[in-house]
N, C-alpha and C positions, 0 to 999 in steps of 0.2 A: 743459464738454465733454459733450455729450449722447451717451450710449451707450458711453462709454469707462470701463472699470473700472481703477482704479489701485490696486495693492496694494504694500505696503511691509512687509518683515520685518526685524526687528532682533534679532539673537541676542547682542547685547552686543559689547564690544570683542574683537577677535581677537588672539591672541598672535602676535607676529612669528615667522616661520619662520627659524630660524638658517641661515646660509649657511656651507658648508664647502668645503674643497679637494676636488675630485672628479676622478677620472681619467676622461677622455673620449677618444673617437676622433673626429678632425676630418678632413674631406675635404681632399685635397691640391690639388684643382682650384681655380684662382682664380675660376672662374665659378660655383662652388657654395659655399654656406655650410652644408652638411650637417654634422651632428655627432650623436653618441649617447653616452650614459653607458657606460663600459666594462662595468659590471655588467649591461647590457641586451644585450650582444653575445654571440652564440653561437659565434663563430669566433675562432680564434687571431689572425688579421689580417683583419678584415672589409673588404669593399668598400662604398663609399658606396651606401646604398639609393636615393638620388635620382639620381645620375649614373653609378654603377658605377666611379668612380675609386678609386684606392687611398686609404687613410686612415692618419693618423699619430696617435700618442698625445700628449695634452696634459693639462694640469691646469687646470681652470676653477673659479671660485668660484660655486657653485650652491646653491639652496635644498636643505636636507637632506630626503631622502625616508626615510620609516620603513616 
């Protein structure tokens, strides 16, 4: 392939990110799949940032953030 530069970087094997039970807010609208981590919410009971519907608390298994 003339004129195309291909670069590859390898930093060795990456450690798997552990998954943990995480409190989240999930949108109650059936037409919306919005959700957010509870620790990223600034309100006592947030509204969905995508559709403005109410949200309910759930627990999901998500990658751990540090």
